[in-house]
N, C-alpha and C positions, 0 to 999 in steps of 0.2 A: 602670239603663239609662244608657248613655253618650250623650253629645251626638253629633249627626250629624257624621260625618267630612267635613271640608272638604278639597278639593283644587283645584289650579289647574294650568294648562298649564305643563309644564316648559320651561325655556329653556336654550340652549347658552351657551358662554363669551362669545359676542358678543351675548347677550341676545335671540337670535332664537327664536321659539317652535319647539318640536320637535313635529312632527305625531304625533298618537295617543299622547302621553306626558304623564303628569301627575305631580305631586308633592303629597303631603298636607302639612298643617301640621306633622305630627310626623316628616316626612322619608321616608316610604315612597314608592317610585316604582311607578306603575302604567302599563303600556304595553299597547296593543292590537296584537296580532300578527295580521295578515291571512293566515293559512294557508288551506287549503281552507275552514276555518270560522274565524270570529273567535274569538280566545282572548286573555284578559287574563293578563299576568304581573305578579306582585307581588314587589318586592324590598325588603328591609329597609334602613334607613338605613346607609350604608356597605357594604352587601352587594355582592358581585361578581356573584352569580347569583340569579335569582328563587327564592324559597322556596315559591311557590304559583302554580298555574295554574288558571284557571277559564273556562268558557264564558259564565258569567252575571255581568253587572256587579253585580247585587244581592248577590252572594256576597263581594265585595271587602271591605266593611267588617267582616264577621264573620271573615274570614281574617286581617285586620290585627289585630283585637282578640284573636283566639286566639293570634297570634304574640306580641303584647305580653305577654299573661298567661303564656305559656310561658317567655319570657325573664326574667320576674320570679321564677320558681321557682328556689330555690337548688339547685345540683347536688350 
């Protein structure tokens, strides 16, 4: 079992908080998009586009863990 994923509010270049956007200790970005329904997007460190979307905040840690494990597998 892994440790609990920690995240903090992401900040812009001027060190101002970005609303509904967080960054994990390992560099993943999580953003809340308020479409007709709330949806979270998850982007990998250095990623341009999200690799995952979920309606449930509780899914985010598992999605990041699965992505980390998939990236460790040699191609």
